C-alpha positions as CSV (number, residue, x, y, z in Angstrom):
1,X,103.3,121.3,104.5
2,X,104.4,118.0,106.1
3,X,103.5,115.6,103.3
4,X,107.2,115.3,102.3
5,X,107.8,113.6,105.7
6,X,106.3,110.5,104.2
7,X,108.8,110.3,101.4
8,X,111.6,111.0,103.8
9,X,110.5,108.2,106.1
10,X,110.4,105.9,103.0
11,X,114.0,106.7,102.2
12,X,115.2,106.4,105.8
13,X,113.5,103.0,106.1
14,X,115.1,101.9,102.9
15,X,118.6,102.8,104.1
16,X,118.0,101.2,107.5
17,X,117.1,97.9,105.8
18,X,119.9,98.1,103.1
19,X,122.2,95.5,104.7
20,X,124.5,94.1,102.0
21,X,125.8,91.1,104.0
22,X,122.8,90.1,106.1
23,X,122.2,86.9,104.1
24,X,125.8,85.8,105.0
25,X,125.9,87.3,108.5
26,X,126.3,83.9,110.2
27,X,129.1,82.9,107.9
28,X,131.0,86.0,108.8
29,X,130.7,85.4,112.6
30,X,131.6,81.8,112.2
31,X,134.7,82.9,110.2
32,X,135.6,85.2,113.1
33,X,135.6,82.1,115.4
34,X,132.2,82.5,117.1
35,X,130.1,79.4,117.8
36,X,126.5,78.9,116.6
37,X,125.4,79.2,120.3
38,X,127.1,82.6,120.6
39,X,125.5,83.8,117.3
40,X,122.0,82.7,118.6
41,X,122.8,84.5,121.9
42,X,123.7,87.7,120.0
43,X,120.3,87.6,118.2
44,X,118.5,87.1,121.5
45,X,120.4,90.1,122.9
46,X,119.1,92.3,120.0
47,X,115.5,91.2,120.7
48,X,115.9,91.6,124.5
49,X,117.4,95.1,124.1
50,X,114.4,96.1,121.9
51,X,112.1,94.8,124.6
52,X,113.8,96.8,127.4
53,X,114.3,100.0,125.4
54,X,110.9,100.2,123.6
55,X,109.0,102.2,126.3
56,X,111.9,104.5,127.4
57,X,112.7,105.4,123.8
58,X,109.0,105.9,123.0
59,X,108.5,108.3,125.9
60,X,111.7,110.1,124.9
61,X,110.3,110.5,121.4
62,X,107.2,112.1,122.7
63,X,109.2,114.4,125.1
64,X,112.1,115.4,122.9
65,X,110.7,115.0,119.4
66,X,110.1,112.1,116.9
67,X,112.6,113.6,114.4
68,X,115.5,113.3,116.8
69,X,114.5,109.8,117.9
70,X,114.6,108.7,114.2
71,X,118.0,110.5,113.9
72,X,119.2,108.6,117.0
73,X,118.0,105.3,115.6
74,X,119.9,105.8,112.3
75,X,123.0,107.0,114.1
76,X,123.1,104.0,116.5
77,X,122.5,101.5,113.6
78,X,125.3,103.2,111.6
79,X,127.6,103.2,114.6
80,X,127.0,99.5,115.2
81,X,127.8,98.7,111.6
82,X,131.0,100.8,111.7
83,X,132.2,99.0,114.9
84,X,131.4,95.7,113.2
85,X,134.2,96.3,110.7
86,X,136.8,96.2,113.5
87,X,135.1,94.1,116.1
88,X,136.9,90.9,117.2
89,X,135.8,89.0,120.2
90,X,132.4,88.0,121.6
91,X,132.2,91.0,123.9
92,X,132.3,93.4,121.0
93,X,129.4,91.7,119.3
94,X,127.4,91.9,122.5
95,X,127.9,95.6,122.5
96,X,127.0,95.8,118.8
97,X,123.8,93.9,119.6
98,X,122.9,96.4,122.3
99,X,123.4,99.3,119.9
100,X,121.4,97.6,117.2
101,X,118.5,96.8,119.5
102,X,118.4,100.3,120.9
103,X,118.5,101.7,117.4
104,X,115.5,99.7,116.3
105,X,113.6,100.6,119.5
106,X,114.1,104.3,118.9
107,X,112.5,104.0,115.4
108,X,109.6,101.7,116.1
109,X,107.1,104.2,117.6
110,X,108.6,107.4,116.4
111,X,108.4,106.6,112.6
112,X,104.7,105.7,112.8
113,X,104.0,108.7,114.9
114,X,105.7,111.1,112.4
115,X,103.8,109.5,109.5
116,X,100.4,109.6,111.1
117,X,100.7,113.2,112.5
118,X,102.0,114.4,109.0
119,X,98.8,113.2,107.3
120,X,95.8,115.5,106.7
121,X,93.1,115.0,109.4
122,X,90.4,114.2,106.8
123,X,90.6,110.5,105.8
124,X,93.6,110.0,107.9
125,X,93.0,106.3,108.7
126,X,92.8,105.4,105.0
127,X,95.8,107.6,104.2
128,X,97.8,105.8,106.9
129,X,97.1,102.4,105.3
130,X,98.6,103.7,102.0
131,X,101.5,105.5,103.6
132,X,102.5,102.5,105.7
133,X,102.1,100.3,102.7
134,X,104.7,102.4,100.9
135,X,107.1,102.5,103.8
136,X,106.9,98.7,104.3
137,X,107.1,98.1,100.6
138,X,110.4,100.0,100.2
139,X,111.8,98.2,103.2
140,X,111.2,95.0,101.4
141,X,112.7,96.3,98.1
142,X,115.8,97.1,100.1
143,X,115.9,93.5,101.2
144,X,115.5,92.4,97.5
145,X,118.4,94.5,96.2
146,X,120.9,94.2,99.1
147,X,121.4,90.4,99.1
148,X,122.0,90.5,95.3
149,X,124.6,93.3,95.4
150,X,126.1,91.9,98.6
151,X,126.4,88.5,97.0
152,X,128.4,90.0,94.2
153,X,130.7,91.8,96.6
154,X,131.2,89.0,99.1
155,X,131.7,86.4,96.4
156,X,133.2,83.3,98.0
157,X,132.5,84.6,101.5
158,X,136.1,85.1,102.4
159,X,136.5,87.3,105.5
160,X,138.2,90.2,103.6
161,X,135.4,90.4,101.1
162,X,132.9,91.3,103.9
163,X,134.7,94.6,104.8
164,X,133.6,96.5,101.7
165,X,130.0,95.2,102.1
166,X,129.9,96.4,105.7
167,X,131.5,99.7,104.7
168,X,128.8,100.3,102.0
169,X,126.1,99.5,104.5
170,X,127.6,102.2,106.8
171,X,127.5,104.6,103.8
172,X,123.8,103.8,103.2
173,X,123.0,104.6,106.8
174,X,125.0,107.8,106.6
175,X,122.7,108.9,103.7
176,X,119.7,108.0,105.9
177,X,121.2,110.1,108.7
178,X,121.3,113.2,106.4
179,X,117.7,112.6,105.4
180,X,116.7,112.5,109.1
181,X,117.9,116.1,109.5
182,X,115.5,117.3,106.8
183,X,112.4,115.8,108.7
184,X,109.9,118.4,109.9
185,X,108.4,117.8,113.4
186,X,104.6,117.6,113.1
187,X,102.9,120.2,115.3
188,X,101.7,119.2,118.8
189,X,99.6,121.4,121.0
190,X,101.9,123.4,123.3
191,X,99.9,122.2,126.4
192,X,100.4,118.6,125.4
193,X,104.2,119.1,125.2
194,X,104.3,119.9,128.9
195,X,103.3,116.4,129.9
196,X,106.1,114.6,131.9
197,X,107.5,111.2,131.1
198,X,105.6,109.4,133.8
199,X,102.4,111.2,132.7
200,X,102.9,110.0,129.1
201,X,103.6,106.4,130.3
202,X,100.6,106.4,132.7
203,X,98.3,107.8,130.0
204,X,99.5,105.2,127.6
205,X,98.8,102.3,130.0
206,X,95.4,103.8,130.7
207,X,94.6,104.1,127.0
208,X,95.4,100.4,126.4
209,X,93.3,99.4,129.4
210,X,90.2,101.4,128.6
211,X,90.1,101.0,124.8
212,X,88.9,97.4,124.1
213,X,89.5,97.7,120.3
214,X,93.0,98.9,120.8
215,X,93.6,96.2,123.3
216,X,92.3,93.5,121.0
217,X,94.4,94.9,118.1
218,X,97.5,94.7,120.3
219,X,96.7,91.1,121.3
220,X,96.2,90.1,117.7
221,X,99.4,91.8,116.6
222,X,101.4,89.9,119.3
223,X,99.8,86.5,119.4
224,X,99.3,86.0,115.6
225,X,102.9,87.0,114.8
226,X,104.1,84.8,112.0
227,X,107.7,85.0,113.1
228,X,108.7,86.1,109.6
229,X,112.3,86.9,110.5
230,X,112.8,83.4,112.1
231,X,111.1,81.7,109.1
232,X,113.3,83.5,106.6
233,X,116.7,83.4,108.3
234,X,116.6,80.4,110.6
235,X,113.9,77.9,109.7
236,X,113.3,77.9,106.0
237,X,117.0,77.5,104.7
238,X,117.6,74.2,106.5
239,X,114.1,73.0,105.4
240,X,114.9,73.8,101.8
241,X,118.3,72.1,102.1
242,X,116.5,69.1,103.6
243,X,114.4,69.1,100.4
244,X,117.5,69.2,98.2
245,X,117.2,72.9,97.2
246,X,120.6,74.5,96.1
247,X,122.1,77.4,98.0
248,X,121.6,79.7,94.9
249,X,117.9,78.9,94.7
250,X,117.6,79.5,98.5
251,X,119.0,83.1,97.9
252,X,116.7,83.5,95.0
253,X,113.7,82.4,97.1
254,X,114.6,85.1,99.7
255,X,114.7,87.8,97.0
256,X,111.5,86.7,95.3
257,X,109.7,86.6,98.7
258,X,110.9,90.1,99.5
259,X,109.7,91.3,96.1
260,X,106.3,89.8,96.6
261,X,106.1,91.3,100.1
262,X,106.9,94.7,98.7
263,X,103.9,94.4,96.4
264,X,101.5,93.0,99.0
265,X,102.4,95.6,101.6
266,X,102.0,98.4,99.1
267,X,98.5,97.3,98.1
268,X,97.2,95.7,101.3
269,X,94.5,98.4,101.5
270,X,93.1,97.1,98.2
271,X,92.3,93.8,99.9
272,X,90.2,95.6,102.4
273,X,88.4,97.5,99.7
274,X,87.6,94.3,97.8
275,X,86.6,92.0,100.7
276,X,85.4,94.5,103.3
277,X,87.2,95.1,106.6
278,X,86.0,92.0,108.5
279,X,86.8,89.4,105.8
280,X,90.1,91.1,105.0
281,X,91.3,91.1,108.6
282,X,90.3,87.4,109.0
283,X,92.1,86.5,105.8
284,X,95.4,88.3,106.5
285,X,95.6,87.0,110.1
286,X,94.7,83.4,109.4
287,X,96.4,82.8,106.0
288,X,99.9,82.7,107.4
289,X,98.8,80.0,109.8
290,X,97.3,77.9,107.0
291,X,100.5,78.4,104.9
292,X,102.6,77.0,107.7
293,X,100.5,73.8,107.6
294,X,100.9,73.6,103.9
295,X,104.6,74.1,104.2
296,X,104.8,71.2,106.7
297,X,103.0,68.9,104.2
298,X,104.7,69.6,100.9
299,X,107.9,67.9,99.7
300,X,110.2,68.0,96.7
301,X,112.4,70.8,95.5
302,X,109.8,73.0,93.9
303,X,106.7,73.1,96.2
304,X,108.5,74.2,99.4
305,X,110.2,77.1,97.5
306,X,106.8,78.2,96.1
307,X,105.2,78.1,99.5
308,X,108.0,80.0,101.3
309,X,107.9,82.7,98.6
310,X,104.2,83.0,99.1
311,X,104.5,83.0,102.9
312,X,107.2,85.7,102.9
313,X,105.0,87.7,100.6
314,X,101.8,87.6,102.8
315,X,103.0,87.0,106.3
316,X,103.1,90.7,107.3
317,X,100.5,92.0,104.8
318,X,98.2,93.0,107.7
319,X,100.8,95.4,109.1
320,X,99.8,98.6,107.2
321,X,96.1,98.1,108.0
322,X,96.7,97.4,111.7
323,X,99.0,100.4,111.9
324,X,96.2,102.6,110.6
325,X,93.7,101.1,113.0
326,X,96.0,101.5,116.0
327,X,97.0,105.1,115.3
328,X,93.4,106.2,114.9
329,X,92.8,105.3,118.5
330,X,95.9,107.0,120.0
331,X,96.3,110.7,120.9
332,X,99.1,112.6,119.2
333,X,100.7,113.6,122.5
334,X,101.7,110.1,123.5
335,X,101.5,108.3,120.2
336,X,105.2,107.1,120.1
337,X,104.9,105.9,123.8
338,X,101.8,103.7,123.1
339,X,103.2,102.4,119.8
340,X,106.4,101.5,121.6
341,X,104.5,99.7,124.3
342,X,102.8,97.6,121.7
343,X,106.2,96.8,120.1
344,X,107.5,95.9,123.5
345,X,104.9,93.3,124.0
346,X,105.6,91.9,120.5
347,X,109.4,91.8,121.3
348,X,108.7,89.9,124.5
349,X,106.6,87.3,122.7
350,X,109.2,86.9,120.0
351,X,112.0,86.6,122.6
352,X,110.1,83.8,124.4
353,X,108.8,82.0,121.3
354,X,112.0,81.9,119.2
355,X,113.9,79.5,121.6
356,X,110.9,77.3,121.9
357,X,110.5,77.0,118.1
358,X,114.2,76.6,117.6
359,X,114.4,73.7,120.1
360,X,111.4,72.0,118.5
361,X,113.0,72.5,115.1
362,X,116.0,70.4,116.1
363,X,113.6,67.5,116.4
364,X,111.3,68.2,113.4
365,X,111.0,71.2,111.2
366,X,107.6,69.9,109.8
367,X,106.2,69.6,113.4
368,X,107.5,73.1,114.1
369,X,105.6,74.5,111.2
370,X,102.4,72.7,112.3
371,X,102.7,74.2,115.8
372,X,103.4,77.7,114.5
373,X,100.4,77.5,112.3
374,X,98.2,76.2,115.1
375,X,99.3,79.1,117.4
376,X,98.4,81.7,114.8
377,X,95.0,80.2,113.9
378,X,94.0,79.5,117.5
379,X,95.0,83.0,118.6
380,X,93.1,84.6,115.7
381,X,90.0,82.6,116.5
382,X,90.1,82.9,120.3
383,X,90.8,86.6,120.2
384,X,87.9,87.1,117.7
385,X,89.2,88.6,114.5
386,X,85.5,89.1,113.5
387,X,84.9,91.4,116.4
388,X,87.4,94.1,115.5
389,X,84.9,95.9,113.3
390,X,82.3,96.0,116.1
391,X,81.8,99.2,118.1
392,X,83.6,97.9,121.1
393,X,85.9,100.9,121.7
394,X,83.6,102.6,124.1
395,X,84.4,102.9,127.7
């Protein structure tokens, strides 16, 4: 009855990621007379807003309904893009950043909650791995198609050429908004619906404290984050330029990396089937760290491109598996709340880590990659990736 929700979430996610000008976003803002410092601050405001709004929006999703939270997410993202067409002046971009961050926060827990609660109870964890693989895969496909089409529209990156690209991005989100209206709210026991906001929040905190396996999963998600967004948009382009890679090849690298990520996310569960849960978890957590070290060591115009494509393809490959593991340990009544709390911790880590890595990158990009790889590997080993499969979720 609720199986079609998965297909609808796939479409909504695709439209939310279909940004036709994201690859030239900085060029547009520079053309509108913003400085690089202001652009970096805008990105920090987006992440900071996500951090602040994660838990309130998660609680609201559990109280009001996940369908309407996803609708609010898409509407806010669409509104931000529409305002972007007319915005002039730094204050307007700060407001847009706030809308964007709030929109992403509304979606983070609610989408996973709808997907998991829409799956049949039998074999739900395995089904979740496949479902999240599809969702994440189509998000990456959107990121393959959008830069190519956007590049054709934007052309020489003159300011007037950005307007149709932004307008088409708004139209894509409008389609997503209509799909949101067709979602079916998965059933929740009527007694559970009566829980108040503070009860949902208190129960969510209690669950994280008393479930060792969920707590370890959360710590691994946060502290082994490969900073994929920063690597793709901030760190890898100057590193490729430094290695004499042309702008066209840099764009092609981004698209090929997205295409590979679409495949790896879609079939991540196969890795677990082939290697077993323990080896698969260890591989998917530690491999991005090792690839950062390889990227720091390679030179020339071909090897860095190849490594970055591979990194982008596997960096977040563990996400569908971890989503299934986490959701299996969370009750339906406060699923969005707990998932949003986990996303909040990740947002805080990203917000604190990005400025550190950016400052280090001004001195040496290679050293930055070494440090990032070291953090991932050490976090994975110290937090004990091998212990996730042990029966440690007892009170």
